[in-house]
C-alpha positions as a printed NumPy array, in Angstrom:
array([[-86.606, -25.184,  11.965],
       [-84.055, -25.493,  14.731],
       [-80.523, -25.571,  13.355],
       [-79.349, -27.719,  16.255],
       [-82.422, -29.942,  16.328],
       [-82.326, -30.957,  12.683],
       [-78.75 , -32.302,  12.851],
       [-78.563, -36.095,  13.17 ],
       [-76.538, -37.578,  16.04 ],
       [-73.831, -40.024,  14.954],
       [-73.644, -43.071,  17.211],
       [-70.042, -44.306,  17.597],
       [-69.147, -47.989,  17.676],
       [-69.639, -49.577,  21.087],
       [-72.608, -47.369,  22.029],
       [-76.084, -48.897,  22.265],
       [-79.227, -46.763,  22.209],
       [-82.632, -48.034,  23.296],
       [-85.682, -45.911,  22.561],
       [-88.819, -46.936,  24.461],
       [-92.4  , -45.792,  24.036],
       [-93.234, -42.48 ,  25.664],
       [-89.858, -40.857,  25.033],
       [-87.648, -42.915,  27.392],
       [-84.115, -43.17 ,  25.957],
       [-81.256, -45.177,  27.445],
       [-77.689, -45.02 ,  26.172],
       [-75.022, -47.565,  27.122],
       [-71.332, -47.305,  26.274],
       [-67.829, -48.119,  27.497],
       [-67.832, -45.34 ,  30.145],
       [-71.262, -46.103,  31.643],
       [-74.966, -45.895,  30.954],
       [-77.471, -43.031,  31.078],
       [-81.253, -42.907,  30.817],
       [-83.573, -39.954,  30.438],
       [-87.245, -39.366,  29.707],
       [-88.061, -36.885,  26.958],
       [-91.331, -35.301,  25.928],
       [-93.477, -37.695,  23.868],
       [-94.266, -34.797,  21.499],
       [-90.689, -34.961,  20.202],
       [-90.052, -37.929,  17.911],
       [-86.753, -39.754,  18.467],
       [-85.872, -42.436,  15.922],
       [-82.808, -44.585,  15.309],
       [-81.9  , -44.766,  11.616],
       [-78.87 , -46.982,  11.087],
       [-76.   , -45.416,  13.032],
       [-77.734, -42.074,  13.503],
       [-80.373, -40.762,  15.861],
       [-82.844, -38.278,  14.35 ],
       [-84.937, -35.896,  16.445],
       [-88.157, -34.553,  14.898],
       [-90.916, -32.38 ,  16.283],
       [-94.601, -33.084,  15.875],
       [-95.829, -29.514,  15.326],
       [-94.699, -25.898,  15.005],
       [-96.025, -24.891,  18.426],
       [-93.634, -22.577,  20.297],
       [-93.342, -24.95 ,  23.247],
       [-92.46 , -27.909,  21.034],
       [-90.05 , -25.843,  18.93 ],
       [-88.247, -24.918,  22.162],
       [-87.919, -28.598,  23.114],
       [-86.567, -29.654,  19.71 ],
       [-83.013, -28.316,  19.976],
       [-82.817, -29.009,  23.7  ],
       [-83.757, -32.662,  23.232],
       [-81.161, -33.124,  20.503],
       [-78.43 , -31.438,  22.599],
       [-79.225, -33.615,  25.625],
       [-79.114, -36.767,  23.48 ],
       [-75.791, -35.686,  21.966],
       [-74.364, -35.137,  25.479],
       [-75.535, -38.598,  26.533],
       [-73.881, -40.26 ,  23.521],
       [-70.646, -38.274,  23.922],
       [-70.559, -38.928,  27.667],
       [-70.82 , -42.714,  27.51 ],
       [-68.308, -42.925,  24.648],
       [-65.578, -40.376,  25.549],
       [-66.677, -38.667,  28.777],
       [-66.426, -35.067,  29.957],
       [-63.764, -33.149,  31.9  ],
       [-63.93 , -29.84 ,  33.756],
       [-60.632, -28.273,  34.86 ],
       [-60.379, -26.061,  37.952],
       [-57.354, -23.967,  38.949],
       [-56.397, -23.304,  42.571],
       [-54.626, -19.963,  43.   ],
       [-53.312, -18.474,  46.238],
       [-50.299, -18.499,  48.542],
       [-50.303, -21.787,  50.456],
       [-53.317, -23.157,  48.567],
       [-52.817, -26.72 ,  47.384],
       [-54.649, -29.901,  46.468],
       [-53.924, -33.575,  46.91 ],
       [-55.624, -36.916,  46.494],
       [-56.483, -39.216,  49.418],
       [-57.542, -42.406,  47.652],
       [-60.452, -41.295,  45.5  ],
       [-61.209, -38.239,  47.67 ],
       [-59.96 , -34.754,  46.841],
       [-58.374, -32.819,  49.711],
       [-58.238, -29.014,  49.388],
       [-56.059, -26.734,  51.504],
       [-57.51 , -23.321,  50.653],
       [-56.933, -21.045,  53.638],
       [-59.324, -22.55 ,  56.152],
       [-58.207, -23.855,  59.545],
       [-58.913, -27.384,  58.287],
       [-58.523, -29.256,  55.016],
       [-61.706, -29.631,  52.965],
       [-62.359, -33.213,  51.813],
       [-64.551, -33.707,  48.729],
       [-65.9  , -37.21 ,  48.114],
       [-66.744, -37.995,  44.481],
       [-70.312, -39.12 ,  43.765],
       [-70.894, -42.251,  41.682],
       [-69.676, -41.8  ,  38.119],
       [-67.238, -38.966,  38.974],
       [-63.478, -39.155,  39.44 ],
       [-60.916, -36.509,  40.407],
       [-57.339, -35.862,  39.308],
       [-55.173, -33.394,  41.225],
       [-51.869, -32.074,  39.875],
       [-49.718, -30.569,  42.639],
       [-47.32 , -28.778,  40.243],
       [-49.88 , -26.881,  38.175],
       [-52.426, -26.761,  41.034],
       [-55.175, -28.022,  38.766],
       [-58.099, -30.263,  39.613],
       [-59.807, -32.277,  36.879],
       [-63.365, -33.491,  37.373],
       [-64.063, -36.448,  35.052],
       [-67.318, -38.275,  34.36 ],
       [-69.772, -39.448,  31.745],
       [-72.78 , -37.313,  32.772],
       [-72.146, -33.737,  31.609],
       [-74.699, -32.239,  33.985],
       [-73.194, -34.009,  36.993],
       [-69.598, -33.084,  36.036],
       [-70.573, -29.409,  35.813],
       [-72.449, -29.493,  39.128],
       [-69.573, -31.171,  41.013],
       [-67.118, -28.645,  39.544],
       [-69.405, -25.791,  40.622],
       [-69.626, -27.241,  44.135],
       [-65.818, -27.415,  44.377],
       [-65.513, -23.829,  43.12 ],
       [-68.048, -22.755,  45.743],
       [-65.706, -23.927,  48.541],
       [-63.434, -20.905,  47.908],
       [-64.625, -18.717,  44.999],
       [-62.052, -16.322,  43.533],
       [-61.978, -12.948,  45.248],
       [-61.666,  -9.724,  43.202],
       [-58.712,  -8.064,  44.983],
       [-55.912, -10.632,  44.733],
       [-57.661, -13.242,  42.598],
       [-57.116, -16.017,  45.17 ],
       [-59.474, -18.965,  45.155],
       [-60.719, -21.77 ,  42.938],
       [-61.686, -20.868,  39.362],
       [-62.513, -22.632,  36.127],
       [-59.698, -22.941,  33.628],
       [-59.774, -19.873,  31.377],
       [-62.159, -17.957,  33.652],
       [-61.355, -14.256,  33.877],
       [-61.758, -12.596,  37.254],
       [-62.658,  -8.907,  37.286],
       [-60.091,  -7.307,  39.515],
       [-60.754,  -4.33 ,  41.783],
       [-58.315,  -1.698,  42.956],
       [-57.395,  -1.675,  46.645],
       [-57.674,   1.268,  48.972],
       [-56.957,   4.551,  47.165],
       [-56.275,   6.778,  50.176],
       [-53.735,   4.62 ,  51.955],
       [-51.246,   6.692,  53.998],
       [-52.962,  10.095,  53.577],
       [-53.698,  12.326,  56.566]])
């Protein structure tokens, strides 16, 4: 049995879960609300203050869905109760970030500033001293995708390490030219 899938999901106070027929689950909490359709072959039941995910058979396809369904439900519950944050670091001479209302403005070596508008459910925080950008939201998938899109604006390069990277990300560095100055 799946080690992840068999764990019950604790529902914190203030979070409401509605399980409809056919595998439709909606979760509502203080941060927002999320809904997702799951496979009807996976049984999702609410037992007191816990959600239990069970599979209907030992088929390989259903076994694969078991842990995934439980992890997605856990992310929904965590998202609407506490939310998720992804931290990006901006590194480079002259590179900086600032906020313009709710929009994030990046100065990362282009001839123009790059303005990033947050989609619904996402908010940005920019710290000018540490040159960090925080992407906050209640949908884990959306937070990760927005952070990846920001990183894609100026990915870190391997020679000097300049660019936008995730916090804690290690960049493999390359050596520069070896034969500089030889004739």
